[in-house]
C-alpha positions as CSV (number, residue, x, y, z in Angstrom):
1,X,19.4,-7.1,-0.2
2,X,16.7,-9.1,1.5
3,X,15.2,-7.8,4.7
4,X,17.3,-4.8,4.3
5,X,15.5,-1.5,4.8
6,X,18.3,0.6,3.2
7,X,16.4,2.3,0.3
8,X,19.6,2.4,-1.8
9,X,19.8,-1.4,-2.0
10,X,17.2,-1.6,-4.7
11,X,18.9,0.7,-7.1
12,X,20.1,-1.9,-9.5
13,X,16.7,-3.5,-10.1
14,X,14.9,-0.2,-9.9
15,X,17.1,1.4,-12.5
16,X,16.7,-1.4,-15.0
17,X,12.9,-1.4,-14.5
18,X,12.8,2.3,-15.0
19,X,14.6,1.9,-18.3
20,X,12.2,-0.8,-19.4
21,X,9.2,1.3,-18.3
22,X,10.5,4.4,-20.3
23,X,11.1,2.2,-23.4
24,X,7.6,0.7,-23.2
25,X,6.1,4.2,-22.8
26,X,8.0,5.5,-25.9
27,X,7.9,2.1,-27.8
28,X,10.9,3.1,-30.0
29,X,14.4,4.3,-29.7
30,X,17.4,4.5,-32.0
31,X,20.1,3.3,-29.7
32,X,22.0,0.0,-30.3
33,X,23.6,-2.1,-27.5
34,X,23.8,-5.7,-26.2
35,X,20.7,-7.9,-25.9
36,X,20.3,-7.2,-22.2
37,X,17.4,-6.1,-20.0
38,X,18.5,-2.4,-20.2
39,X,19.0,-2.5,-24.0
40,X,18.0,0.9,-25.3
41,X,15.2,-0.2,-27.7
42,X,12.4,-2.7,-27.9
43,X,12.5,-5.5,-30.5
44,X,15.3,-7.3,-32.4
45,X,17.0,-4.1,-33.6
46,X,16.7,-0.4,-33.1
47,X,14.7,-0.2,-36.3
48,X,12.1,-2.9,-35.3
49,X,8.7,-1.5,-35.0
50,X,5.7,-3.0,-33.2
51,X,7.1,-4.1,-29.9
52,X,5.7,-2.4,-26.9
53,X,6.6,-4.7,-24.0
54,X,9.7,-6.3,-22.5
55,X,8.2,-9.1,-20.5
56,X,10.1,-10.0,-17.3
57,X,10.2,-12.6,-14.6
58,X,11.0,-11.7,-11.0
59,X,12.9,-13.8,-8.5
60,X,12.6,-13.0,-4.8
61,X,15.3,-13.5,-2.2
62,X,13.3,-16.3,-0.5
63,X,12.0,-18.0,-3.7
64,X,14.7,-20.6,-3.9
65,X,15.1,-20.0,-7.7
66,X,11.4,-20.2,-8.4
67,X,10.0,-17.2,-10.3
68,X,7.4,-15.0,-8.5
69,X,3.9,-15.9,-9.6
70,X,0.6,-14.0,-9.4
71,X,-3.0,-14.9,-10.3
72,X,-4.2,-13.7,-13.7
73,X,-7.4,-12.3,-12.2
74,X,-8.4,-9.8,-9.5
75,X,-10.3,-12.5,-7.6
76,X,-9.2,-13.3,-4.1
77,X,-7.3,-16.5,-5.0
78,X,-4.0,-18.1,-4.2
79,X,-1.5,-19.5,-6.8
80,X,-1.2,-23.2,-6.4
81,X,-4.9,-23.6,-5.6
82,X,-6.7,-26.0,-8.0
83,X,-8.4,-24.2,-10.9
84,X,-6.4,-20.9,-10.3
85,X,-4.5,-19.6,-13.3
86,X,-1.3,-17.9,-12.4
87,X,1.6,-16.4,-14.4
88,X,5.2,-15.6,-13.7
89,X,5.5,-13.2,-16.6
90,X,4.9,-9.5,-16.0
91,X,5.0,-6.1,-17.6
92,X,6.4,-3.2,-15.6
93,X,3.9,-0.4,-15.4
94,X,5.4,2.1,-13.0
95,X,8.6,2.5,-10.9
96,X,8.7,4.8,-7.9
97,X,12.0,4.5,-6.0
98,X,12.1,1.0,-4.6
99,X,8.5,0.3,-5.4
100,X,7.2,-1.0,-8.7
101,X,3.8,-1.8,-10.1
102,X,3.5,-4.8,-12.5
103,X,0.7,-6.1,-14.8
104,X,0.4,-9.9,-14.9
105,X,0.7,-11.2,-18.5
106,X,-1.0,-14.5,-19.5
107,X,-0.1,-16.9,-22.2
108,X,-2.0,-16.2,-25.4
109,X,-4.9,-18.6,-25.6
110,X,-5.1,-18.2,-29.4
111,X,-2.6,-20.9,-30.5
112,X,-2.5,-19.6,-34.1
113,X,-1.5,-16.2,-32.8
114,X,0.7,-17.3,-29.9
115,X,3.9,-17.7,-32.1
116,X,4.0,-14.0,-32.8
117,X,2.1,-12.6,-29.8
118,X,2.9,-14.9,-26.9
119,X,1.2,-12.9,-24.1
120,X,-2.1,-11.1,-23.5
121,X,-2.6,-8.4,-21.0
122,X,-4.7,-9.1,-17.9
123,X,-6.4,-6.7,-15.5
124,X,-4.4,-8.1,-12.6
125,X,-1.8,-5.8,-11.1
126,X,0.5,-5.9,-8.1
127,X,3.0,-3.6,-6.4
128,X,6.2,-5.0,-5.1
129,X,9.0,-3.6,-2.8
130,X,12.1,-4.0,-5.0
131,X,14.1,-4.8,-1.9
132,X,12.5,-8.2,-2.0
133,X,13.7,-8.8,-5.6
134,X,17.1,-10.4,-6.0
135,X,17.1,-10.8,-9.8
136,X,14.9,-10.4,-12.9
137,X,14.9,-12.2,-16.2
138,X,14.0,-10.4,-19.4
139,X,12.1,-12.3,-22.1
140,X,11.9,-11.6,-25.8
141,X,10.4,-8.2,-26.6
142,X,6.9,-8.5,-27.9
143,X,3.6,-6.7,-28.7
144,X,0.9,-6.9,-26.1
145,X,-2.6,-5.5,-26.9
146,X,-4.4,-3.2,-24.6
147,X,-1.4,-1.9,-22.6
């Protein structure tokens, strides 16, 4: 998949991200299936209300098992630099063929609220060529304000 310009190579990741994006847009569905990334509803069950995000982690072909990480701000900074806050948890916002736009999610700084709402939305976005993604990991569905 890596370094391959064949546009059909990204279909697996692209299709899963498209499902997640549709679910997040609709925020409820009455279909039951396994607890997988392409599960047909958000939350613990098809009747769960309140979840609007399926947070994901992305793994690139050259990342050696380390999740992709991006800054939580729009400032021109680099992850790994002292004082720069980065996150490897994202919300898919748009899928267009082998191209997807993601919002960076940050850990909720309100420790009293973090148990039920673990992430907050940032205003940091990035677009990725899905040919560079070899796997994704879905985290527990949750509610994220302002998305």
